[in-house]
C-alpha positions in Angstrom: 22.0 -4.8 -1.9 20.1 -3.5 -5.0 18.9 0.1 -5.0 15.9 0.4 -2.6 12.7 1.7 -4.2 11.0 4.3 -2.0 7.3 5.0 -2.3 4.4 6.6 -0.6 0.9 5.3 0.3 -2.3 7.0 1.3 -5.9 6.0 1.9 -7.2 9.5 1.2 -7.8 10.2 4.9 -10.5 12.9 5.4 -8.5 15.9 6.4 -9.7 19.1 8.1 -9.7 22.8 7.6 -7.7 25.0 10.1 -11.0 25.6 11.9 -11.6 21.9 12.3 -14.3 21.4 9.7 -13.8 18.2 7.7 -13.0 18.6 4.0 -15.4 16.9 1.5 -14.4 13.6 0.0 -14.2 15.3 -3.4 -11.7 17.9 -2.2 -9.6 15.2 -0.5 -9.5 13.2 -3.8 -8.3 16.3 -5.7 -5.7 16.9 -3.0 -4.5 13.3 -3.4 -3.9 13.9 -7.2 -1.9 17.0 -6.3 0.1 15.0 -3.7 0.9 12.3 -6.1 1.9 14.8 -8.8 4.4 16.4 -6.3 5.7 12.9 -5.5 6.6 12.4 -9.1 8.3 15.8 -9.3 10.5 15.1 -6.3 11.7 11.7 -7.5 9.6 9.3 -5.5 9.4 5.8 -7.1 5.8 4.8 -6.3 2.4 6.0 -5.1 -0.1 3.6 -3.7 -3.8 4.4 -3.0 -5.8 2.3 -0.6 -9.3 1.1 -1.3 -11.9 1.7 1.4 -15.6 2.1 1.7 -16.2 4.2 4.8 -16.7 7.8 5.8 -13.1 8.5 7.1 -11.3 7.6 3.8 -12.1 9.2 0.5 -10.8 6.7 -2.0 -13.1 3.8 -3.0 -11.8 3.5 -6.6 -8.0 3.8 -6.6 -7.7 3.1 -10.3 -9.8 6.1 -11.3 -7.7 8.4 -9.1 -4.5 6.9 -10.4 -5.6 7.4 -14.0 -5.9 11.2 -13.2 -2.4 11.0 -11.7 -1.1 9.2 -14.7 -2.1 12.1 -16.9 -0.1 14.6 -14.8 3.0 12.5 -14.2 5.9 11.1 -16.1 7.9 8.5 -14.1 6.3 7.5 -10.8 4.8 4.0 -10.6 1.1 3.9 -9.8 -0.6 1.2 -7.7 -3.1 0.2 -5.0 -2.5 -0.2 -1.3 -4.4 -2.5 -1.3 -7.1 -3.7 -3.8 -9.6 -5.8 -1.8 -9.8 -8.7 -4.2 -12.2 -10.8 -2.0 -15.1 -8.5 -2.7 -14.3 -7.6 -6.3 -14.2 -9.4 -9.6 -10.7 -10.5 -10.7 -11.4 -10.0 -14.4 -12.6 -6.4 -13.8 -9.6 -5.7 -11.5 -7.2 -6.9 -14.2 -9.0 -4.8 -16.8 -8.9 -1.7 -14.8 -5.2 -2.0 -14.0 -4.3 -3.0 -17.6 -6.2 0.1 -18.7 -4.2 2.2 -16.1 -1.1 0.6 -17.5 -1.9 1.8 -21.0 -2.7 5.3 -19.9 0.5 5.6 -17.8 2.7 3.9 -20.5 3.6 0.9 -18.4 3.7 2.3 -14.8 0.8 0.4 -13.2 1.1 -2.1 -10.4 -1.5 -3.7 -8.2 -1.2 -4.9 -4.6 -3.9 -7.5 -3.9 -5.1 -8.2 -0.4 -8.0 -9.2 1.8 -8.1 -5.7 3.4 -8.1 -4.9 7.1 -11.7 -3.5 7.0 -14.8 -5.5 6.1 -17.2 -2.8 4.8 -16.9 -4.0 1.2 -18.4 -7.4 2.0 -22.0 -6.3 2.8 -21.7 -3.4 0.4 -21.1 -5.8 -2.6 -23.2 -8.7 -1.3 -20.5 -11.1 -0.1 -20.6 -13.3 3.0 -18.0 -12.8 5.7 -18.0 -16.5 6.4 -16.5 -17.0 3.0 -13.6 -14.6 3.8 -10.8 -17.1 3.2 -12.5 -19.0 0.4 -13.3 -15.9 -1.6 -9.7 -14.7 -1.6 -8.2 -18.1 -2.3 -10.4 -18.7 -5.3 -10.0 -15.1 -6.7 -6.3 -15.0 -6.4 -6.1 -18.2 -8.3 -8.1 -16.7 -11.2 -6.1 -13.4 -11.1 -2.8 -15.4 -11.3 -4.2 -17.1 -14.5 -5.1 -13.7 -15.9 -1.7 -12.2 -15.3 -0.1 -14.8 -17.6 -2.1 -13.1 -20.5 -2.7 -16.4 -22.1 -6.1 -17.7 -23.0 -7.8 -18.6 -19.7 -9.6 -21.9 -19.0 -10.5 -21.9 -15.3 -13.0 -23.4 -12.9 -13.9 -22.6 -9.3 -16.8 -22.9 -6.9 -18.0 -19.4 -6.4 -18.4 -18.1 -10.0 -19.1 -19.6 -13.5 -16.1 -21.3 -15.2 -14.1 -19.7 -18.1 -13.4 -21.6 -21.3 -10.6 -20.4 -23.6 -11.4 -16.8 -22.6 -9.2 -13.8 -23.4 -9.3 -10.6 -21.4 -8.8 -7.1 -22.8 -6.9 -4.8 -22.9 -3.7 -6.9 -22.5 -0.6 -5.4 -20.9 1.4 -3.8 -23.7 4.8 -4.8 -22.5 5.6 -7.7 -20.1 3.2 -8.6 -17.3 1.2 -6.5 -14.7 3.4 -6.3 -11.6 1.2 -7.9 -8.9 2.0 -7.9 -5.2 0.3 -9.7 -2.4 -0.3 -7.5 0.6 0.1 -9.4 4.0 -0.6 -8.2 7.5 0.9 -11.0 9.4 -0.6 -14.3 8.3 1.9 -17.2 7.5 -0.7 -18.7 5.2 -0.8 -15.5 3.2 3.0 -15.4 3.0 3.1 -18.9 1.6 0.2 -18.2 -0.8 2.2 -15.3 -2.3 5.1 -17.7 -3.0 2.8 -20.3 -4.4 1.4 -17.9 -7.0 4.9 -16.4 -7.7 3.9 -12.9 -6.6 6.1 -10.4 -4.8 5.3 -9.9 -1.1 4.3 -6.6 0.5 4.3 -6.6 4.4 2.0 -4.1 6.1 3.8 -3.3 9.4 1.6 -0.9 11.4 2.9 -1.6 14.9 5.9 -3.0 16.8 9.5 -3.4 15.7 9.8 -4.0 11.9 12.5 -6.6 12.6 10.0 -8.9 14.2 8.6 -9.5 10.7 11.9 -11.2 9.7 10.4 -14.7 10.2 7.8 -13.9 7.5 10.6 -12.9 5.1 12.5 -16.1 5.8 9.3 -18.1 5.4 8.6 -16.5 2.0 12.1 -17.1 0.7 12.1 -20.7 1.9 8.7 -21.3 0.3 9.9 -19.9 -3.0 13.0 -22.1 -2.9 11.0 -25.2 -2.0 8.6 -24.5 -4.8 11.4 -23.9 -7.3 10.3 -20.3 -7.9 12.6 -17.4 -8.7 13.4 -14.9 -6.0 10.8 -12.1 -5.9 10.9 -8.6 -4.4 9.7 -8.0 -0.9 8.4 -4.7 0.2 7.1 -3.1 3.5 4.4 -0.5 4.2 4.8 1.6 7.4 3.3 4.8 8.7 5.6 7.8 8.7 5.8 11.6 8.5 8.7 14.0 7.8 9.1 17.6 9.0 12.1 19.9 9.4 12.9 18.7 12.9 12.0 15.7 15.1 10.0 17.9 17.5 8.0 19.5 14.7 7.2 16.1 13.1 6.0 14.7 16.4 3.9 17.8 17.3 2.2 17.9 13.9 1.5 14.1 13.6 0.5 13.2 17.2 -3.0 14.7 17.4 -4.1 13.5 14.0 -2.5 10.0 14.4 -4.1 9.6 17.8 -7.5 10.6 16.5 -7.3 8.1 13.6 -5.9 5.3 15.8 -8.6 5.8 18.5 -11.4 6.0 16.0 -10.4 2.6 14.5 -9.6 1.3 17.9 -13.1 1.9 19.2 -14.4 -0.3 16.4 -12.0 -3.1 17.3 -12.0 -2.9 21.1 -8.6 -1.3 21.5 -7.9 1.1 24.4 -7.2 4.8 23.6 -3.6 5.4 22.4 -1.4 7.1 25.0 1.5 9.4 24.3 3.8 6.7 25.7 2.5 4.3 23.0 3.2 6.8 20.3 6.7 7.5 21.6 7.5 3.7 21.8 6.5 3.4 18.1 8.7 6.4 17.3 11.7 4.8 19.0 11.7 1.1 18.2 8.4 0.6 16.5 6.9 1.0 13.1 6.5 4.8 13.0 9.1 6.4 10.7 8.7 10.0 11.9 11.0 12.9 12.4 13.5 15.1 10.5 14.8 13.8 7.1 17.9 12.5 8.9 15.9 10.6 11.5 13.5 9.1 9.0 16.3 8.1 6.6 18.2 6.3 9.4 15.1 4.4 10.4 14.1 3.4 6.9 17.7 2.2 6.2 17.6 0.1 9.4 14.2 -1.4 8.4 15.5 -2.2 4.9 18.6 -3.8 6.3 16.8 -5.9 8.9 14.3 -7.3 6.4 16.3 -7.2 3.2 13.5 -5.5 1.3 13.5 -4.0 -2.2 10.7 -1.5 -1.6 9.8 0.8 1.3 6.4 2.5 1.2 5.6 5.2 3.8 1.9 5.9 4.5 2.2 9.7 4.8 -1.5 10.5 5.6 -3.0 10.2 9.0 -6.5 11.2 10.0 -6.9 15.0 9.9 -3.3 15.8 9.1 -3.5 18.8 6.8 -2.9 18.8 3.1 -0.2 21.5 3.4 1.7 19.4 6.0 1.5 16.3 3.8 2.8 18.2 0.8 5.7 19.4 2.9 6.3 15.9 4.1 6.3 14.6 0.5 8.8 17.2 -0.6 11.2 16.4 2.2 10.8 12.7 1.6 11.7 13.0 -2.0 14.4 15.7 -1.9 16.1 14.8 1.4 15.1 11.4 2.8 15.5 9.3 -0.4 19.1 10.5 -1.1 20.1 10.0 2.5 18.7 6.5 2.6 20.5 5.5 -0.6 23.8 7.0 0.8 23.3 5.0 4.0 22.7 1.8 2.1 25.4 2.3 -0.5 
């Protein structure tokens, strides 16, 4: 097995002061830059910032925040988690990430997806009844842009392009572009059709249950005559000095976040037994460095992935706790995982 890349993701969750007061969106964004800078210092391979347009997450423009991170870091790769392509313009997305790639000296990546929230559709004037059609057309255009050749393209939802070049080009190679998938077989096959790596978002249940999606993707690549591409996973997690400390610190913030989103989607409130089930055999990678390393290694083996990204933020979880989690992840978890997989 090749060396597993280990990354981190955050949506810039709105955190709280010790007295419970919510931090401003601006302060959270500044904290995210500090968190990503620490991730670079402790040897983490990738930092992904999610795009959202709602009060509980601070980051609506990941590329701008990542450009600030690029100026303060040296080696960590910088990407989105995810960019909601359906409600954006593929040309502008490519230009923003190719600019980030220039600033960071070749460290930019983009993860494209439809997103698990729909706020961007009314915000930017798109119809929800075109949810599938928008993504299908825009991913086709983005795939043409990634080739960096002169683009001639025609779709149904925007004017055609005739022998158009897009600037700035990527300086070396191509922009690394993943497709983020939450559990749709059609999206898995689409990633293979466009020759893009696959990023699986696993937010509940045993990670091993996603193995059929991995097999489907590999089979589709083979049938299409495409080369093998990397597969990654995104899961929630948190690291502290002991299992008990990690669970005690994460549980209140995680429940608050889960219940807030659950109210919007008709889910029942999360019970402590639900949390403990996810800790045991589910998608939460939470505990001491040794516990988290063992679970990451097990997930990597079960799915045969090349990248594991841990979403380290959760609701009101404090900046200080997240910084400690990042440090433990980089200095202790990553070496342990690589020893387990060696």
